[in-house]
C-alpha positions as CSV (number, residue, x, y, z in Angstrom):
1,X,123.8,127.6,120.9
2,X,123.5,131.0,122.6
3,X,125.3,130.9,126.0
4,X,123.2,133.7,127.5
5,X,119.9,131.9,126.6
6,X,121.1,128.7,128.2
7,X,122.1,130.5,131.4
8,X,118.9,132.4,131.5
9,X,116.8,129.2,131.0
10,X,118.7,127.4,133.8
11,X,118.4,130.3,136.2
12,X,114.7,130.7,135.8
13,X,113.8,127.1,136.3
14,X,116.5,124.4,136.4
15,X,114.1,121.4,135.6
16,X,112.4,123.2,132.8
17,X,115.6,124.7,131.6
18,X,117.4,121.3,131.5
19,X,114.5,119.7,129.6
20,X,114.6,122.6,127.1
21,X,118.4,122.2,126.7
22,X,118.1,118.4,126.3
23,X,115.5,118.9,123.6
24,X,117.4,121.7,121.8
25,X,120.8,119.9,121.8
26,X,119.3,116.8,120.1
27,X,116.3,118.4,118.3
28,X,117.4,117.2,114.9
29,X,117.6,113.6,116.0
30,X,114.4,113.9,117.9
31,X,112.4,115.4,115.0
32,X,113.9,112.9,112.6
33,X,112.9,110.0,114.8
34,X,109.4,111.3,115.2
35,X,109.0,112.0,111.5
36,X,110.2,108.6,110.5
37,X,107.9,107.0,113.1
38,X,104.9,108.9,111.8
39,X,105.7,107.9,108.2
40,X,106.0,104.2,109.4
41,X,102.7,104.5,111.2
42,X,101.0,105.8,108.1
43,X,102.5,103.0,106.0
44,X,101.5,100.5,108.6
45,X,97.9,101.6,108.6
46,X,97.8,101.6,104.8
47,X,99.4,98.1,104.8
48,X,96.7,96.8,107.2
49,X,94.0,97.8,104.7
50,X,95.9,96.0,102.0
51,X,96.2,92.9,104.1
52,X,92.5,92.8,104.9
53,X,91.5,93.5,101.4
54,X,93.7,90.8,99.8
55,X,92.5,88.1,102.2
56,X,88.9,89.1,101.6
57,X,89.6,88.8,97.9
58,X,91.2,85.4,98.4
59,X,88.1,84.3,100.3
60,X,86.0,85.3,97.3
61,X,88.2,83.9,94.5
62,X,89.5,80.8,96.2
63,X,86.5,79.5,98.1
64,X,87.8,75.9,98.4
65,X,91.1,76.9,99.9
66,X,94.6,76.5,98.5
67,X,95.4,73.5,100.8
68,X,92.7,71.4,99.1
69,X,94.4,71.8,95.7
70,X,91.2,73.0,94.1
71,X,91.4,74.6,90.7
72,X,91.1,78.4,90.6
73,X,92.8,81.6,89.6
74,X,96.6,81.8,89.6
75,X,96.4,84.0,92.7
76,X,95.5,80.9,94.7
77,X,98.9,79.3,94.0
78,X,101.0,81.8,95.9
79,X,101.0,83.8,99.1
80,X,99.4,87.3,98.5
81,X,102.0,90.1,98.4
82,X,100.4,92.0,101.2
83,X,100.6,89.0,103.5
84,X,104.3,88.4,102.5
85,X,105.0,92.1,103.3
86,X,103.5,91.9,106.7
87,X,104.7,88.5,107.7
88,X,108.2,88.5,106.1
89,X,109.4,91.8,104.5
90,X,108.5,93.9,107.6
91,X,110.4,91.6,110.0
92,X,113.9,92.7,109.1
93,X,113.3,96.5,109.6
94,X,111.5,95.7,112.9
95,X,114.3,93.4,114.1
96,X,117.0,96.0,113.5
97,X,114.9,99.0,114.8
98,X,116.3,98.7,118.3
99,X,119.9,98.6,116.9
100,X,119.2,101.9,115.0
101,X,117.8,103.5,118.2
102,X,120.7,102.4,120.3
103,X,123.3,103.5,117.8
104,X,121.8,106.7,116.3
105,X,119.7,108.0,119.2
106,X,121.3,106.6,122.3
107,X,125.0,106.6,121.6
108,X,125.3,110.3,120.7
109,X,123.1,111.4,123.7
110,X,126.1,111.8,126.0
111,X,129.0,111.1,123.7
112,X,128.3,114.1,121.4
113,X,127.9,116.5,124.3
114,X,131.1,115.3,126.0
115,X,133.0,115.5,122.7
116,X,131.8,119.1,122.1
117,X,132.5,119.9,125.8
118,X,129.2,121.8,126.0
119,X,128.6,119.9,129.3
120,X,131.0,122.2,131.1
121,X,128.7,125.2,130.8
122,X,125.8,123.3,132.4
123,X,127.9,121.8,135.1
124,X,128.9,125.3,136.3
125,X,125.3,126.3,136.8
126,X,123.0,125.6,139.8
127,X,122.2,122.1,138.6
128,X,123.8,118.8,139.5
129,X,125.4,116.4,137.0
130,X,122.7,113.8,137.9
131,X,120.0,116.3,137.0
132,X,121.7,117.0,133.7
133,X,122.0,113.3,132.9
134,X,118.4,112.5,134.1
135,X,117.0,115.4,131.9
136,X,118.7,114.1,128.8
137,X,117.6,110.5,129.5
138,X,114.0,111.5,130.3
139,X,113.5,113.8,127.3
140,X,115.0,111.4,124.7
141,X,113.2,108.6,126.5
142,X,109.9,110.4,126.0
143,X,110.6,110.9,122.3
144,X,111.5,107.2,122.1
145,X,108.2,106.2,123.7
146,X,106.1,108.4,121.4
147,X,108.0,107.0,118.3
148,X,107.6,103.5,119.6
149,X,103.9,104.0,120.0
150,X,103.6,105.2,116.5
151,X,105.4,102.2,115.1
152,X,104.1,99.4,117.4
153,X,100.4,100.5,117.2
154,X,99.9,99.4,113.5
155,X,102.1,96.3,114.1
156,X,99.9,95.3,117.0
157,X,96.9,95.9,114.8
158,X,98.4,93.5,112.2
159,X,98.9,90.9,114.8
160,X,95.4,91.2,116.3
161,X,93.7,91.1,112.9
162,X,95.6,88.0,111.7
163,X,95.1,86.2,115.0
164,X,91.4,86.8,115.1
165,X,91.0,86.2,111.4
166,X,92.4,82.7,111.7
167,X,89.8,81.8,114.3
168,X,86.9,83.1,112.1
169,X,84.5,80.5,110.6
170,X,83.4,80.2,107.0
171,X,85.3,81.2,103.8
172,X,87.0,84.2,105.4
173,X,88.5,82.1,108.2
174,X,89.7,79.6,105.7
175,X,91.3,82.4,103.7
176,X,93.2,83.7,106.8
177,X,94.4,80.2,107.7
178,X,95.5,79.4,104.2
179,X,97.4,82.6,103.5
180,X,99.0,83.3,106.9
181,X,101.4,81.0,109.0
182,X,99.8,79.2,111.9
183,X,102.1,81.0,114.4
184,X,102.6,84.7,114.7
185,X,104.7,84.7,117.9
186,X,107.5,86.5,116.0
187,X,105.4,89.6,116.5
188,X,105.9,89.5,120.2
189,X,108.9,91.9,120.6
190,X,107.2,94.4,118.2
191,X,103.8,94.7,119.7
192,X,102.2,96.2,122.8
193,X,104.4,97.1,125.8
194,X,107.2,94.8,124.7
195,X,107.8,96.9,121.5
196,X,108.2,100.1,123.6
197,X,110.3,98.3,126.2
198,X,112.7,97.0,123.6
199,X,113.4,100.4,122.2
200,X,113.8,102.0,125.7
201,X,116.4,99.3,126.5
202,X,118.2,100.0,123.2
203,X,118.2,103.8,124.0
204,X,119.6,103.2,127.5
205,X,122.2,100.8,126.1
206,X,123.4,103.4,123.6
207,X,123.4,106.1,126.2
208,X,125.5,104.1,128.7
209,X,128.0,103.1,126.1
210,X,128.3,106.7,124.9
211,X,128.8,108.0,128.4
212,X,131.5,105.4,129.1
213,X,133.4,105.8,125.8
214,X,133.0,109.6,125.2
215,X,133.7,109.0,121.5
216,X,130.8,109.3,119.1
217,X,131.8,107.0,116.3
218,X,133.2,104.3,118.6
219,X,130.1,104.5,120.7
220,X,127.8,104.1,117.7
221,X,129.6,101.0,116.6
222,X,129.7,99.4,120.1
223,X,126.1,100.4,120.8
224,X,124.9,98.7,117.6
225,X,126.9,95.5,118.5
226,X,125.7,95.4,122.2
227,X,122.1,96.1,121.3
228,X,122.1,93.3,118.7
229,X,123.6,91.0,121.2
230,X,120.9,91.8,123.7
231,X,118.2,91.3,121.2
232,X,119.7,87.9,120.3
233,X,120.0,86.9,123.9
234,X,116.3,87.8,124.5
235,X,115.3,85.7,121.5
236,X,117.2,82.7,123.0
237,X,115.7,83.3,126.4
238,X,112.1,83.8,125.3
239,X,111.2,80.1,124.8
240,X,112.3,79.3,128.4
241,X,110.3,82.1,130.2
242,X,107.0,80.0,130.3
243,X,106.4,76.3,130.6
244,X,105.0,74.9,127.4
245,X,102.1,72.5,127.2
246,X,103.0,68.9,126.2
247,X,100.1,67.1,124.5
248,X,100.4,63.3,124.2
249,X,98.6,60.6,122.2
250,X,98.7,56.9,122.4
251,X,98.7,56.4,118.6
252,X,101.3,56.9,115.9
253,X,99.7,60.2,114.6
254,X,101.0,63.4,116.1
255,X,98.6,65.6,118.1
256,X,96.9,68.3,116.1
257,X,98.5,71.7,116.5
258,X,96.6,74.3,118.4
259,X,95.7,77.3,116.2
260,X,97.8,80.4,117.1
261,X,100.1,78.4,119.4
262,X,103.9,78.6,119.3
263,X,105.0,75.1,118.2
264,X,108.4,74.0,119.6
265,X,108.7,70.4,118.6
266,X,107.1,67.0,118.3
267,X,108.2,63.5,118.7
268,X,107.7,60.2,120.5
269,X,106.9,59.2,124.1
270,X,108.4,56.3,126.0
271,X,107.0,54.1,128.7
272,X,109.2,55.8,131.3
273,X,107.7,59.2,130.3
274,X,110.8,60.4,128.5
275,X,110.4,62.3,125.2
276,X,112.5,62.1,122.0
277,X,112.2,64.2,118.9
278,X,113.3,61.5,116.4
279,X,112.1,58.0,116.0
280,X,114.6,55.3,117.0
281,X,113.1,53.0,114.4
282,X,114.2,53.1,110.8
283,X,111.6,53.4,108.0
284,X,110.1,50.0,107.3
285,X,106.9,48.2,106.8
286,X,104.0,48.8,109.2
287,X,104.4,45.5,111.0
288,X,108.2,46.0,111.4
289,X,107.7,49.5,112.6
290,X,105.2,48.3,115.2
291,X,107.6,45.6,116.5
292,X,110.4,48.1,116.7
293,X,108.4,50.7,118.6
294,X,107.2,47.9,121.0
295,X,110.8,46.8,121.5
296,X,112.0,50.4,122.1
297,X,109.1,51.0,124.5
298,X,107.5,53.8,122.4
299,X,104.0,54.3,123.7
300,X,102.8,57.3,121.6
301,X,103.6,60.7,120.3
302,X,103.7,64.2,121.7
303,X,103.6,67.9,120.7
304,X,105.1,70.7,122.7
305,X,103.7,74.2,122.4
306,X,103.0,77.5,124.1
307,X,99.2,78.0,124.1
308,X,97.6,81.2,122.5
309,X,96.6,82.5,125.9
310,X,100.3,82.5,127.0
311,X,101.2,85.2,124.4
312,X,100.3,88.2,126.6
313,X,101.8,86.8,129.8
314,X,105.0,86.1,127.9
315,X,104.9,89.6,126.4
316,X,104.6,91.2,129.9
317,X,107.4,89.1,131.3
318,X,109.7,90.2,128.5
319,X,108.6,93.8,129.0
320,X,109.5,93.5,132.7
321,X,113.0,92.2,131.8
322,X,113.6,95.0,129.3
323,X,112.4,97.7,131.7
324,X,114.5,96.3,134.5
325,X,117.6,96.3,132.4
326,X,116.7,99.9,131.2
327,X,116.4,101.1,134.8
328,X,119.8,99.5,135.7
329,X,121.5,101.1,132.7
330,X,120.0,104.5,133.5
331,X,121.2,104.1,137.1
332,X,124.6,103.3,135.8
333,X,124.6,106.6,133.9
334,X,123.5,108.6,136.9
335,X,126.2,107.1,139.1
336,X,129.0,107.3,136.5
337,X,128.3,110.9,135.6
338,X,128.9,112.0,139.2
339,X,132.3,110.5,139.2
340,X,133.4,111.9,135.8
341,X,136.0,114.7,135.6
342,X,135.0,117.9,134.0
343,X,137.7,117.6,131.3
């Protein structure tokens, strides 16, 4: 990088100069991320067309529905490939996308600059260390937001199409319900604002690790591990962020599952109001089973779910958690960079 150009840029306008410098130093990573996101968006849009087309074909060729066991073409005996791709094959890349962002985009953000010692030139100009760090975070954060929008937009389109398709009446609705799982809550961290917030959190995690460690390869490995741990922790926390709905019945049949709900568990209710997921009565004849349930004070069954209308509130809550953690990590970077030595 030409030293005179850098000094001239910083002298003319520190803010604009720092933004230009932050982009130029990491332009290869930025362009690569945007190009890959654009390709993923094109594939996602194409896959959406495949998904809709195959379900419409299913509605035409399997009018009685697979669940009824009606005779029909062999295509009715297995899940359509486009549905498997969207619901299963795409899940792994989406799950590890934050890990890639944290390790490959976030970790080198500061670690590479500190390793090359190019930060010394900037720190001798009329800009503060915090301005330098903030510019790098903002520019790469903006790139991450654009890339996240390109990726999450088609995924959100998948989710919306599947969810509304399952509520459709007639043959088409039957086809959507027969070919896709009842629950699509696994889409939550990859759609809407949550998809963007998860990637920003991964970026901030990698940046903080890189700034603290100052070693690129070590920062990449640690960032990947920490980001994966954060994603796993959010998955464990997610079911506890909202209160599920408990539906009870007085009979032996379990309550019908609500379409598009997140089903947690089902079991048996007792006279004192307590719930148990397994029956305390061993399999037996109907009369013996009734006597056992009466003796054990079993009064009915229950089902515990998050209702479909709770999807968006849960998504916004998780978005808030991710953005709060991102802000704290960014603040850590800004505080720590001021205390660093220039070595």
